[in-house]
Biopython code that builds the backbone (N, CA, C, O; Angstrom):
import numpy as np
from Bio.PDB.StructureBuilder import StructureBuilder

atoms = [
    (1, "MET", "N", (0.835, -1.170, 0.000)),
    (1, "MET", "CA", (0.000, 0.000, 0.000)),
    (1, "MET", "C", (0.887, 1.241, 0.000)),
    (1, "MET", "O", (1.831, 1.339, 0.784)),
    (2, "ILE", "N", (0.580, 2.180, -0.876)),
    (2, "ILE", "CA", (1.359, 3.411, -0.998)),
    (2, "ILE", "C", (0.700, 4.495, -0.161)),
    (2, "ILE", "O", (-0.507, 4.725, -0.241)),
    (3, "ASN", "N", (1.539, 5.164, 0.656)),
    (3, "ASN", "CA", (0.976, 6.251, 1.448)),
    (3, "ASN", "C", (0.798, 7.496, 0.574)),
    (3, "ASN", "O", (1.386, 7.578, -0.504)),
    (4, "PRO", "N", (-0.004, 8.462, 1.023)),
    (4, "PRO", "CA", (-0.316, 9.644, 0.208)),
    (4, "PRO", "C", (0.922, 10.451, -0.219)),
    (4, "PRO", "O", (0.947, 10.999, -1.321)),
    (5, "ALA", "N", (1.935, 10.528, 0.636)),
    (5, "ALA", "CA", (3.145, 11.286, 0.286)),
    (5, "ALA", "C", (3.878, 10.623, -0.874)),
    (5, "ALA", "O", (4.343, 11.302, -1.790)),
    (6, "GLN", "N", (3.981, 9.292, -0.834)),
    (6, "GLN", "CA", (4.636, 8.576, -1.919)),
    (6, "GLN", "C", (3.855, 8.727, -3.221)),
    (6, "GLN", "O", (4.442, 8.909, -4.288)),
    (7, "LYS", "N", (2.543, 8.651, -3.127)),
    (7, "LYS", "CA", (1.689, 8.774, -4.306)),
    (7, "LYS", "C", (1.859, 10.158, -4.946)),
    (7, "LYS", "O", (1.948, 10.271, -6.169)),
    (8, "LYS", "N", (1.902, 11.193, -4.129)),
    (8, "LYS", "CA", (2.068, 12.557, -4.626)),
    (8, "LYS", "C", (3.453, 12.728, -5.260)),
    (8, "LYS", "O", (3.584, 13.373, -6.300)),
    (9, "ALA", "N", (4.478, 12.154, -4.638)),
    (9, "ALA", "CA", (5.831, 12.242, -5.176)),
    (9, "ALA", "C", (5.904, 11.580, -6.555)),
    (9, "ALA", "O", (6.531, 12.118, -7.468)),
    (10, "ILE", "N", (5.277, 10.436, -6.704)),
    (10, "ILE", "CA", (5.260, 9.745, -7.992)),
    (10, "ILE", "C", (4.525, 10.572, -9.035)),
    (10, "ILE", "O", (4.974, 10.666, -10.177)),
    (11, "GLN", "N", (3.409, 11.170, -8.659)),
    (11, "GLN", "CA", (2.645, 12.013, -9.585)),
    (11, "GLN", "C", (3.468, 13.221, -10.030)),
    (11, "GLN", "O", (3.460, 13.584, -11.206)),
    (12, "ASN", "N", (4.175, 13.838, -9.091)),
    (12, "ASN", "CA", (5.019, 14.991, -9.427)),
    (12, "ASN", "C", (6.155, 14.586, -10.359)),
    (12, "ASN", "O", (6.459, 15.287, -11.325)),
    (13, "TYR", "N", (6.776, 13.451, -10.061)),
    (13, "TYR", "CA", (7.876, 12.954, -10.897)),
    (13, "TYR", "C", (7.399, 12.686, -12.319)),
    (13, "TYR", "O", (8.061, 13.078, -13.280)),
    (14, "ARG", "N", (6.266, 12.026, -12.460)),
    (14, "ARG", "CA", (5.729, 11.718, -13.782)),
    (14, "ARG", "C", (5.283, 12.984, -14.514)),
    (14, "ARG", "O", (5.374, 13.048, -15.740)),
    (15, "ALA", "N", (4.808, 13.978, -13.790)),
    (15, "ALA", "CA", (4.436, 15.253, -14.408)),
    (15, "ALA", "C", (5.675, 15.961, -14.965)),
    (15, "ALA", "O", (5.628, 16.543, -16.048)),
    (16, "ARG", "N", (6.792, 15.907, -14.212)),
    (16, "ARG", "CA", (8.040, 16.504, -14.704)),
    (16, "ARG", "C", (8.539, 15.781, -15.945)),
    (16, "ARG", "O", (9.039, 16.419, -16.871)),
    (17, "LEU", "N", (8.410, 14.457, -15.977)),
    (17, "LEU", "CA", (8.800, 13.698, -17.171)),
    (17, "LEU", "C", (7.960, 14.108, -18.372)),
    (17, "LEU", "O", (8.483, 14.267, -19.475)),
    (18, "THR", "N", (6.668, 14.278, -18.159)),
    (18, "THR", "CA", (5.764, 14.676, -19.235)),
    (18, "THR", "C", (6.139, 16.058, -19.764)),
    (18, "THR", "O", (6.073, 16.291, -20.971)),
    (19, "GLN", "N", (6.527, 16.969, -18.888)),
    (19, "GLN", "CA", (6.946, 18.303, -19.314)),
    (19, "GLN", "C", (8.187, 18.234, -20.196)),
    (19, "GLN", "O", (8.351, 19.054, -21.099)),
    (20, "ARG", "N", (9.065, 17.260, -19.942)),
    (20, "ARG", "CA", (10.269, 17.075, -20.761)),
    (20, "ARG", "C", (9.970, 16.322, -22.050)),
    (20, "ARG", "O", (10.864, 16.122, -22.872)),
    (21, "GLY", "N", (8.715, 15.902, -22.235)),
    (21, "GLY", "CA", (8.348, 15.185, -23.446)),
    (21, "GLY", "C", (8.564, 13.684, -23.348)),
    (21, "GLY", "O", (8.531, 12.989, -24.363)),
    (22, "LEU", "N", (8.782, 13.182, -22.157)),
    (22, "LEU", "CA", (9.013, 11.750, -21.955)),
    (22, "LEU", "C", (7.731, 11.084, -21.489)),
    (22, "LEU", "O", (6.872, 11.710, -20.868)),
    (23, "THR", "N", (7.623, 9.828, -21.797)),
    (23, "THR", "CA", (6.467, 9.069, -21.345)),
    (23, "THR", "C", (6.942, 7.719, -20.826)),
    (23, "THR", "O", (7.987, 7.208, -21.229)),
    (24, "ARG", "N", (6.161, 7.167, -19.938)),
    (24, "ARG", "CA", (6.465, 5.874, -19.332)),
    (24, "ARG", "C", (5.657, 4.801, -20.022)),
    (24, "ARG", "O", (4.468, 4.987, -20.282)),
    (25, "PHE", "N", (6.287, 3.681, -20.323)),
    (25, "PHE", "CA", (5.550, 2.554, -20.863)),
    (25, "PHE", "C", (6.244, 1.261, -20.496)),
    (25, "PHE", "O", (7.414, 1.247, -20.114)),
    (26, "GLU", "N", (5.513, 0.193, -20.617)),
    (26, "GLU", "CA", (5.995, -1.115, -20.210)),
    (26, "GLU", "C", (6.255, -1.963, -21.443)),
    (26, "GLU", "O", (5.492, -1.926, -22.408)),
    (27, "ILE", "N", (7.341, -2.728, -21.403)),
    (27, "ILE", "CA", (7.636, -3.648, -22.500)),
    (27, "ILE", "C", (7.925, -5.025, -21.923)),
    (27, "ILE", "O", (8.211, -5.175, -20.735)),
    (28, "MET", "N", (7.845, -6.007, -22.776)),
    (28, "MET", "CA", (8.203, -7.364, -22.373)),
    (28, "MET", "C", (9.429, -7.776, -23.163)),
    (28, "MET", "O", (9.471, -7.627, -24.384)),
    (29, "ALA", "N", (10.432, -8.298, -22.458)),
    (29, "ALA", "CA", (11.680, -8.697, -23.098)),
    (29, "ALA", "C", (12.332, -9.788, -22.268)),
    (29, "ALA", "O", (11.871, -10.124, -21.176)),
    (30, "LEU", "N", (13.398, -10.328, -22.801)),
    (30, "LEU", "CA", (14.152, -11.330, -22.066)),
    (30, "LEU", "C", (14.889, -10.693, -20.891)),
    (30, "LEU", "O", (15.322, -9.543, -20.975)),
    (31, "GLU", "N", (15.027, -11.420, -19.824)),
    (31, "GLU", "CA", (15.734, -10.926, -18.648)),
    (31, "GLU", "C", (17.174, -10.546, -18.998)),
    (31, "GLU", "O", (17.715, -9.581, -18.458)),
    (32, "SER", "N", (17.789, -11.307, -19.900)),
    (32, "SER", "CA", (19.176, -11.026, -20.269)),
    (32, "SER", "C", (19.325, -9.703, -21.020)),
    (32, "SER", "O", (20.432, -9.168, -21.093)),
    (33, "ASP", "N", (18.239, -9.161, -21.579)),
    (33, "ASP", "CA", (18.286, -7.896, -22.321)),
    (33, "ASP", "C", (17.909, -6.689, -21.466)),
    (33, "ASP", "O", (17.848, -5.569, -21.974)),
    (34, "ARG", "N", (17.659, -6.898, -20.196)),
    (34, "ARG", "CA", (17.198, -5.819, -19.319)),
    (34, "ARG", "C", (18.149, -4.623, -19.337)),
    (34, "ARG", "O", (17.708, -3.499, -19.578)),
    (35, "GLU", "N", (19.442, -4.837, -19.088)),
    (35, "GLU", "CA", (20.398, -3.726, -19.034)),
    (35, "GLU", "C", (20.551, -3.071, -20.394)),
    (35, "GLU", "O", (20.661, -1.849, -20.491)),
    (36, "LEU", "N", (20.559, -3.879, -21.445)),
    (36, "LEU", "CA", (20.671, -3.334, -22.802)),
    (36, "LEU", "C", (19.514, -2.390, -23.105)),
    (36, "LEU", "O", (19.728, -1.289, -23.613)),
    (37, "ILE", "N", (18.303, -2.808, -22.799)),
    (37, "ILE", "CA", (17.119, -1.990, -23.087)),
    (37, "ILE", "C", (17.102, -0.741, -22.222)),
    (37, "ILE", "O", (16.730, 0.332, -22.697)),
    (38, "ARG", "N", (17.493, -0.858, -20.977)),
    (38, "ARG", "CA", (17.528, 0.315, -20.106)),
    (38, "ARG", "C", (18.571, 1.326, -20.587)),
    (38, "ARG", "O", (18.319, 2.531, -20.594)),
    (39, "THR", "N", (19.748, 0.826, -20.990)),
    (39, "THR", "CA", (20.797, 1.712, -21.490)),
    (39, "THR", "C", (20.360, 2.384, -22.780)),
    (39, "THR", "O", (20.576, 3.580, -22.972)),
    (40, "LEU", "N", (19.748, 1.616, -23.656)),
    (40, "LEU", "CA", (19.245, 2.163, -24.916)),
    (40, "LEU", "C", (18.209, 3.257, -24.647)),
    (40, "LEU", "O", (18.267, 4.329, -25.251)),
    (41, "ALA", "N", (17.280, 2.995, -23.759)),
    (41, "ALA", "CA", (16.242, 3.977, -23.429)),
    (41, "ALA", "C", (16.859, 5.242, -22.830)),
    (41, "ALA", "O", (16.433, 6.352, -23.150)),
    (42, "ARG", "N", (17.852, 5.078, -21.968)),
    (42, "ARG", "CA", (18.515, 6.225, -21.345)),
    (42, "ARG", "C", (19.209, 7.081, -22.399)),
    (42, "ARG", "O", (19.123, 8.308, -22.371)),
    (43, "ARG", "N", (19.901, 6.417, -23.331)),
    (43, "ARG", "CA", (20.615, 7.154, -24.384)),
    (43, "ARG", "C", (19.656, 7.869, -25.325)),
    (43, "ARG", "O", (19.954, 8.966, -25.798)),
    (44, "LEU", "N", (18.510, 7.259, -25.601)),
    (44, "LEU", "CA", (17.547, 7.869, -26.514)),
    (44, "LEU", "C", (16.888, 9.106, -25.912)),
    (44, "LEU", "O", (16.393, 9.953, -26.656)),
    (45, "THR", "N", (16.869, 9.234, -24.592)),
    (45, "THR", "CA", (16.269, 10.409, -23.966)),
    (45, "THR", "C", (17.198, 11.612, -23.989)),
    (45, "THR", "O", (16.763, 12.735, -23.735)),
    (46, "GLU", "N", (18.477, 11.390, -24.291)),
    (46, "GLU", "CA", (19.434, 12.499, -24.334)),
    (46, "GLU", "C", (19.243, 13.292, -25.623)),
    (46, "GLU", "O", (18.792, 12.755, -26.634)),
    (47, "GLU", "N", (19.583, 14.546, -25.573)),
    (47, "GLU", "CA", (19.544, 15.395, -26.756)),
    (47, "GLU", "C", (20.922, 15.355, -27.410)),
    (47, "GLU", "O", (21.930, 15.154, -26.733)),
    (48, "GLY", "N", (20.962, 15.543, -28.709)),
    (48, "GLY", "CA", (22.246, 15.647, -29.384)),
    (48, "GLY", "C", (22.390, 14.684, -30.539)),
    (48, "GLY", "O", (21.529, 13.839, -30.781)),
    (49, "PRO", "N", (23.501, 14.828, -31.252)),
    (49, "PRO", "CA", (23.710, 14.010, -32.457)),
    (49, "PRO", "C", (23.904, 12.523, -32.154)),
    (49, "PRO", "O", (23.531, 11.676, -32.966)),
    (50, "GLU", "N", (24.482, 12.196, -30.998)),
    (50, "GLU", "CA", (24.685, 10.782, -30.673)),
    (50, "GLU", "C", (23.351, 10.066, -30.533)),
    (50, "GLU", "O", (23.188, 8.952, -31.032)),
    (51, "ALA", "N", (22.403, 10.692, -29.861)),
    (51, "ALA", "CA", (21.075, 10.095, -29.693)),
    (51, "ALA", "C", (20.377, 9.966, -31.037)),
    (51, "ALA", "O", (19.690, 8.976, -31.291)),
    (52, "GLU", "N", (20.550, 10.959, -31.894)),
    (52, "GLU", "CA", (19.917, 10.922, -33.213)),
    (52, "GLU", "C", (20.515, 9.802, -34.074)),
    (52, "GLU", "O", (19.789, 9.115, -34.792)),
    (53, "GLN", "N", (21.844, 9.621, -34.000)),
    (53, "GLN", "CA", (22.497, 8.538, -34.745)),
    (53, "GLN", "C", (22.033, 7.181, -34.226)),
    (53, "GLN", "O", (21.767, 6.270, -35.011)),
    (54, "LEU", "N", (21.938, 7.049, -32.927)),
    (54, "LEU", "CA", (21.478, 5.801, -32.326)),
    (54, "LEU", "C", (20.043, 5.506, -32.740)),
    (54, "LEU", "O", (19.712, 4.369, -33.076)),
    (55, "ARG", "N", (19.202, 6.514, -32.717)),
    (55, "ARG", "CA", (17.798, 6.364, -33.118)),
    (55, "ARG", "C", (17.704, 5.894, -34.568)),
    (55, "ARG", "O", (16.914, 5.005, -34.888)),
    (56, "LEU", "N", (18.511, 6.493, -35.443)),
    (56, "LEU", "CA", (18.515, 6.122, -36.856)),
    (56, "LEU", "C", (19.018, 4.690, -37.041)),
    (56, "LEU", "O", (18.461, 3.934, -37.837)),
    (57, "ALA", "N", (20.067, 4.319, -36.307)),
    (57, "ALA", "CA", (20.615, 2.963, -36.419)),
    (57, "ALA", "C", (19.607, 1.913, -35.964)),
    (57, "ALA", "O", (19.472, 0.863, -36.593)),
    (58, "VAL", "N", (18.903, 2.195, -34.877)),
    (58, "VAL", "CA", (17.908, 1.244, -34.377)),
    (58, "VAL", "C", (16.744, 1.140, -35.362)),
    (58, "VAL", "O", (16.272, 0.039, -35.645)),
    (59, "LYS", "N", (16.278, 2.272, -35.884)),
    (59, "LYS", "CA", (15.185, 2.252, -36.861)),
    (59, "LYS", "C", (15.578, 1.447, -38.095)),
    (59, "LYS", "O", (14.777, 0.664, -38.606)),
    (60, "THR", "N", (16.799, 1.633, -38.573)),
    (60, "THR", "CA", (17.274, 0.905, -39.747)),
    (60, "THR", "C", (17.359, -0.589, -39.459)),
    (60, "THR", "O", (16.945, -1.407, -40.280)),
    (61, "ALA", "N", (17.893, -0.941, -38.297)),
    (61, "ALA", "CA", (18.041, -2.361, -37.952)),
    (61, "ALA", "C", (16.682, -3.033, -37.782)),
    (61, "ALA", "O", (16.511, -4.187, -38.175)),
    (62, "VAL", "N", (15.729, -2.333, -37.208)),
    (62, "VAL", "CA", (14.421, -2.915, -36.943)),
    (62, "VAL", "C", (13.580, -3.002, -38.217)),
    (62, "VAL", "O", (12.813, -3.949, -38.393)),
    (63, "SER", "N", (13.721, -2.027, -39.096)),
    (63, "SER", "CA", (12.891, -2.006, -40.308)),
    (63, "SER", "C", (13.277, -3.122, -41.273)),
    (63, "SER", "O", (12.428, -3.619, -42.013)),
    (64, "GLY", "N", (14.544, -3.520, -41.274)),
    (64, "GLY", "CA", (14.997, -4.582, -42.169)),
    (64, "GLY", "C", (15.200, -4.113, -43.595)),
    (64, "GLY", "O", (15.525, -4.923, -44.463)),
    (65, "GLU", "N", (15.021, -2.837, -43.859)),
    (65, "GLU", "CA", (15.231, -2.306, -45.191)),
    (65, "GLU", "C", (16.705, -1.988, -45.396)),
    (65, "GLU", "O", (17.403, -1.633, -44.446)),
    (66, "PRO", "N", (17.188, -2.117, -46.647)),
    (66, "PRO", "CA", (18.582, -1.744, -46.892)),
    (66, "PRO", "C", (18.754, -0.233, -46.741)),
    (66, "PRO", "O", (17.807, 0.524, -46.957)),
    (67, "PRO", "N", (19.952, 0.205, -46.374)),
    (67, "PRO", "CA", (20.161, 1.641, -46.199)),
    (67, "PRO", "C", (19.935, 2.396, -47.505)),
    (67, "PRO", "O", (20.223, 1.883, -48.587)),
    (68, "LYS", "N", (19.428, 3.592, -47.396)),
    (68, "LYS", "CA", (19.167, 4.418, -48.573)),
    (68, "LYS", "C", (20.481, 4.969, -49.111)),
    (68, "LYS", "O", (21.393, 5.255, -48.335)),
    (69, "PRO", "N", (20.591, 5.122, -50.430)),
    (69, "PRO", "CA", (21.811, 5.708, -50.984)),
    (69, "PRO", "C", (21.922, 7.173, -50.584)),
    (69, "PRO", "O", (20.918, 7.840, -50.331)),
    (70, "GLY", "N", (23.147, 7.658, -50.531)),
    (70, "GLY", "CA", (23.366, 9.059, -50.180)),
    (70, "GLY", "C", (23.731, 9.267, -48.730)),
    (70, "GLY", "O", (23.889, 10.408, -48.297)),
    (71, "ASN", "N", (23.868, 8.202, -47.967)),
    (71, "ASN", "CA", (24.199, 8.357, -46.551)),
    (71, "ASN", "C", (25.613, 8.892, -46.343)),
    (71, "ASN", "O", (25.884, 9.561, -45.345)),
    (72, "ILE", "N", (26.515, 8.600, -47.279)),
    (72, "ILE", "CA", (27.881, 9.111, -47.151)),
    (72, "ILE", "C", (27.870, 10.624, -47.274)),
    (72, "ILE", "O", (28.522, 11.324, -46.498)),
    (73, "LEU", "N", (27.130, 11.124, -48.249)),
    (73, "LEU", "CA", (27.031, 12.570, -48.424)),
    (73, "LEU", "C", (26.406, 13.223, -47.193)),
    (73, "LEU", "O", (26.857, 14.281, -46.754)),
    (74, "THR", "N", (25.389, 12.609, -46.646)),
    (74, "THR", "CA", (24.745, 13.133, -45.440)),
    (74, "THR", "C", (25.741, 13.172, -44.285)),
    (74, "THR", "O", (25.788, 14.152, -43.542)),
    (75, "ALA", "N", (26.529, 12.123, -44.130)),
    (75, "ALA", "CA", (27.522, 12.073, -43.055)),
    (75, "ALA", "C", (28.591, 13.147, -43.255)),
    (75, "ALA", "O", (29.007, 13.789, -42.290)),
    (76, "LEU", "N", (29.037, 13.348, -44.483)),
    (76, "LEU", "CA", (30.050, 14.368, -44.739)),
    (76, "LEU", "C", (29.512, 15.768, -44.454)),
    (76, "LEU", "O", (30.252, 16.636, -43.991)),
    (77, "ARG", "N", (28.243, 15.988, -44.725)),
    (77, "ARG", "CA", (27.652, 17.300, -44.452)),
    (77, "ARG", "C", (27.524, 17.566, -42.955)),
    (77, "ARG", "O", (27.487, 18.723, -42.534)),
    (78, "ARG", "N", (27.458, 16.503, -42.145)),
    (78, "ARG", "CA", (27.384, 16.672, -40.688)),
    (78, "ARG", "C", (28.761, 16.816, -40.062)),
    (78, "ARG", "O", (28.873, 17.026, -38.854)),
    (79, "SER", "N", (29.810, 16.706, -40.869)),
    (79, "SER", "CA", (31.173, 16.755, -40.356)),
    (79, "SER", "C", (31.445, 18.071, -39.645)),
    (79, "SER", "O", (30.957, 19.117, -40.073)),
    (80, "PRO", "N", (32.220, 18.033, -38.560)),
    (80, "PRO", "CA", (32.552, 19.278, -37.862)),
    (80, "PRO", "C", (33.469, 20.181, -38.687)),
    (80, "PRO", "O", (33.636, 21.353, -38.347)),
    (81, "LEU", "N", (34.067, 19.662, -39.763)),
    (81, "LEU", "CA", (34.965, 20.466, -40.579)),
    (81, "LEU", "C", (34.238, 21.262, -41.666)),
    (81, "LEU", "O", (34.870, 22.028, -42.393)),
    (82, "VAL", "N", (32.925, 21.090, -41.783)),
    (82, "VAL", "CA", (32.165, 21.835, -42.778)),
    (82, "VAL", "C", (32.255, 23.316, -42.440)),
    (82, "VAL", "O", (31.951, 23.726, -41.320)),
    (83, "GLY", "N", (32.673, 24.110, -43.414)),
    (83, "GLY", "CA", (32.781, 25.554, -43.213)),
    (83, "GLY", "C", (34.021, 25.970, -42.444)),
    (83, "GLY", "O", (34.089, 27.105, -41.974)),
    (84, "ALA", "N", (35.009, 25.086, -42.299)),
    (84, "ALA", "CA", (36.214, 25.418, -41.536)),
    (84, "ALA", "C", (37.228, 26.190, -42.371)),
    (84, "ALA", "O", (38.246, 26.630, -41.835)),
    (85, "ASP", "N", (36.979, 26.370, -43.674)),
    (85, "ASP", "CA", (37.872, 27.105, -44.577)),
    (85, "ASP", "C", (39.300, 26.572, -44.506)),
    (85, "ASP", "O", (40.240, 27.339, -44.300)),
    (86, "LEU", "N", (39.464, 25.273, -44.675)),
    (86, "LEU", "CA", (40.779, 24.656, -44.677)),
    (86, "LEU", "C", (41.437, 24.857, -46.037)),
    (86, "LEU", "O", (40.772, 24.779, -47.069)),
    (87, "ASP", "N", (42.743, 25.116, -46.038)),
    (87, "ASP", "CA", (43.499, 25.223, -47.281)),
    (87, "ASP", "C", (44.126, 23.859, -47.549)),
    (87, "ASP", "O", (45.116, 23.489, -46.917)),
    (88, "LEU", "N", (43.554, 23.124, -48.476)),
    (88, "LEU", "CA", (44.025, 21.772, -48.773)),
    (88, "LEU", "C", (44.877, 21.708, -50.034)),
    (88, "LEU", "O", (45.127, 20.621, -50.555)),
    (89, "SER", "N", (45.326, 22.857, -50.531)),
    (89, "SER", "CA", (46.161, 22.858, -51.740)),
    (89, "SER", "C", (47.584, 22.442, -51.368)),
    (89, "SER", "O", (48.064, 22.699, -50.265)),
    (90, "ARG", "N", (48.242, 21.787, -52.337)),
    (90, "ARG", "CA", (49.626, 21.345, -52.138)),
    (90, "ARG", "C", (50.489, 21.934, -53.235)),
    (90, "ARG", "O", (50.015, 22.154, -54.350)),
    (91, "PRO", "N", (51.737, 22.188, -52.934)),
    (91, "PRO", "CA", (52.625, 22.691, -53.991)),
    (91, "PRO", "C", (52.901, 21.570, -55.002)),
    (91, "PRO", "O", (53.095, 20.415, -54.625)),
    (92, "ARG", "N", (52.916, 21.925, -56.267)),
    (92, "ARG", "CA", (53.182, 20.946, -57.328)),
    (92, "ARG", "C", (54.686, 20.831, -57.519)),
    (92, "ARG", "O", (55.344, 21.821, -57.840)),
    (93, "GLU", "N", (55.236, 19.653, -57.330)),
    (93, "GLU", "CA", (56.675, 19.417, -57.472)),
    (93, "GLU", "C", (56.896, 18.386, -58.559)),
    (93, "GLU", "O", (56.109, 17.456, -58.729)),
    (94, "GLU", "N", (57.981, 18.568, -59.288)),
    (94, "GLU", "CA", (58.312, 17.646, -60.368)),
    (94, "GLU", "C", (58.819, 16.313, -59.824)),
    (94, "GLU", "O", (58.640, 15.283, -60.474)),
    (95, "GLY", "N", (59.421, 16.308, -58.700)),
    (95, "GLY", "CA", (59.977, 15.091, -58.134)),
    (95, "GLY", "C", (61.430, 14.919, -58.543)),
    (95, "GLY", "O", (62.022, 15.818, -59.141)),
    (96, "ARG", "N", (61.988, 13.798, -58.232)),
    (96, "ARG", "CA", (63.399, 13.568, -58.558)),
    (96, "ARG", "C", (63.510, 12.773, -59.849)),
    (96, "ARG", "O", (62.577, 12.078, -60.251)),
    (97, "LYS", "N", (64.649, 12.884, -60.484)),
    (97, "LYS", "CA", (64.883, 12.148, -61.713)),
    (97, "LYS", "C", (65.397, 10.767, -61.375)),
    (97, "LYS", "O", (66.271, 10.599, -60.525)),
    (98, "VAL", "N", (64.839, 9.786, -62.053)),
    (98, "VAL", "CA", (65.225, 8.399, -61.824)),
    (98, "VAL", "C", (65.727, 7.841, -63.138)),
    (98, "VAL", "O", (65.074, 7.989, -64.171)),
    (99, "ASP", "N", (66.886, 7.197, -63.103)),
    (99, "ASP", "CA", (67.466, 6.585, -64.305)),
    (99, "ASP", "C", (67.072, 5.116, -64.327)),
    (99, "ASP", "O", (67.507, 4.340, -63.476)),
    (100, "LEU", "N", (66.260, 4.739, -65.287)),
    (100, "LEU", "CA", (65.823, 3.358, -65.391)),
    (100, "LEU", "C", (66.637, 2.638, -66.387)),
    (100, "LEU", "O", (66.418, 1.448, -66.619)),
]
sb = StructureBuilder()
sb.init_structure("model")
sb.init_model(0)
sb.init_chain("A")
sb.init_seg("    ")
for serial, (resi, resn, name, xyz) in enumerate(atoms, 1):
    if name == "N":
        sb.init_residue(resn, " ", resi, " ")
    sb.init_atom(name, np.array(xyz, "f"), 0.0, 1.0, " ", f" {name:<3s}", serial, name[0])
structure = sb.get_structure()
């Protein structure tokens, strides 16, 4: 039996989760996958590119569809070096003479 203080604390906690856009739900899985599923769920609640990459990888693995073409270009566009104005030119040299 839950006392009123515990019940109110749980309601407040769940209300804060809802404000963050999170929801609680129950799943059925193997006992051996418990930590994996909890870790996955924890990572998916984080904001940022890592969570987005993980979400995409899980969706791709679960859907069973082959990856769409153009993913390399998408990955290159997300590179931290985009817009870094790097000078990648090299001096042109003739090289050494070799007597064959």
